[in-house]
N, C-alpha and C positions, 0 to 999 in steps of 0.2 A: 501495500498500499506506499502507496507517496503524497506525501501530507501537503503536496505542490498542489498533484491532480486533486486529492476532494479539496483543498483551499477553493480552488478552479470554478471544484463542480457546485458546491456549494455557495457560490459570487453567484455562478449563474442562475442554478435556481432560486436564488432570491431573488434578482431581478425579475424573474415570470410568473412568478408565484407572490410577491410582495401586495401588489394593490389589489388581491381578493380577498375579498372580507366575508364577513359571518360564514364562516366558513363553518361545515363539519366535517371529520373524518369516522370513514366505515372500515372495519378492517375483518378481516372472516375469512373462513379457506378456499383458497382457488379451485379445490376438487370437485366443490360441488356441482352439479348438475341441469340443467335447468330446470327440467324434472319434480326436483327435489321443493317441498314444500318451504324451506328457508330460504331459495330461492329467489320464489314468490313474495315472502316479505320482502324479502333486502330491498328488490324493482318497488313494494311498495310505501317503504322506508324512500327512499332515495327520489319517489314521485312528492312524495307528500309535503318535504323539506324542502325540495327543491320551487314547490309550488307556493308555501312558504316563507322562500324569501334568501334559501341558507344555498353556497355552494357547498356542492359534493369532491371530497376530495377520495380518493382508493389509490389502493397501490396497482392499481391502472391495468390488471391482468382479469384473469377467467373468474370464475366461479361466483361466489360473495361481491367481488366487486365488482368484476360484469353487471351484477344483476343492478345494487347499487350506480351506477352508473348510468344503465340505462332508466332507473327513471330519472337521473338526475335528467339526463338529456331528453327526457321528453315534458319532464316540467317548465318553469318558469326562469329558473337559474342555470347558476353553471355545473359542469359535470366534468370533471377534472380527476389527469388519472397520475403519480409516479409513479412510473416503471423501472424492470431493475432490468439487467443485462444478467443472466445465468448460463454456463455450459449450453441446456438444454433450453431455446431463446425462450422466454414469456412474452409473447405478443402480446402489444397493449389489446385491451380488449375495443368494437368499436365506435364504442357509447360517450365518444370523450371533446370536449368544446379543448380543450387545453390538455396536453401531455409533455411529460418527462419524464427522460430516461437515462438514471443511473450507472454509476459505476461499479459502485456500494453500499451495502445497508445500511454505512453509521452514515451515512449524507440524506440517505433516505427518508429513514427512520427520522430522523432531524426534522428535516421539510412535511415529513405528515401529520406532526401535531405543532411548530412552531407558528404555524396563523390558524391553529385551529382551536374554535369555540367549544366543543363539545367531543369524548371519543367513544362511538358505540366499536363493539366486539361481540360480534356472532359466531358462533361458535369454528373452533378451526384449529391446525394444529399446532407443530412451534413456531412457526413464526407469528402463528396470531397467538400465542402464549407471551414469543420473545418483545415483542411490541405491550403488551399488556402491561406486564412486568416492567419494562424499560420504564412506562409512564410512570405507574404507581413509585420508582423508584424516583425519579425527576421533581415527584413530587412532595414523598416525603421529605428529601434532604432540599427541597426550595427550593430546585435547580428550573425548576416551573412551574408555571403561575396555575392554581388551579383550577379547570376547567369539569366539566362531570364524564365521568369515567360509566360508562351506560354498557352492561351485559346484559343482552338480548339470550332466551331461552334459560330458565333458572334449571331444569335439570341436567344438561350439558354441564354450566358452570359449578355445581354442589363440592365436587369433590373438589375442585379447589378449594371453593369457597372453605368449608370442613377443612384444609389444611390450614391456612390462611386464622380462622379462629383458634386452631390447634396454636399459634405461631404466638398470638397473640395472647395465650390461656402463658404461655410460657416469657410473654414478655422480651419474645422477639421480633415482635412491631406490635408497634401501638394500635387502640382502641380509632381514635380518630382519624387514622389509617387505613382502617380494615372501612370504616366508613365513608372513603372517596369511592366505593363504589354504591351501586343502581343496579339494585339484579329487575328485568324486568321479562314479564312473558308475552307482551304485545305488540304492535307497532304503533298501538296510539298514546301508551305508557311512554314511547320512547318520543313522541313529539310533545306533547306535554311537558318532560321535567325539558326537553332543547327550551319550549317557547317558554318554561316557567325560570329557567336561570339565564337562560340569553334574552338580549334584547336586544331589538333590530336598532 
């Protein structure tokens, strides 16, 4: 990893993305198919938030990202994808008003949250968990402004929440940092949290 290259990538992304305001970042599995009910849920969320005046940021790839971008693209606000170059190429989904491709996960993760007013997490794998834990750590250590962190599908997230609760009981994590998380089971709940916490 070249620090010069990373710095140039961050600067270029800043110039492209900083004009966008009222942004919501949606995370989730790239492997979810369009036939999965979660895909339809992410599409409906993207559409509802876009029509409500919020731009949608995602990782720009398939699965949940594609679904949320599609909803936003068909809505009234902007659909923005922050893709990543991978050994097995991850193509950008076709539902983007703006796209930026990163060479490094580090700089991509910074930009996914730097201009975001809320972070929404659908079920996913290592990448989704990594992005969630990094944001929680940044907020815990006051390296990032606190924004709503919304976990969708309580059944999926319950094992992780149990682990966090055990960490709280052992004082590895403060209760107030556990309370950074909001767990929901409907798109309407997500929209209500966003509208309550974020003033346009």
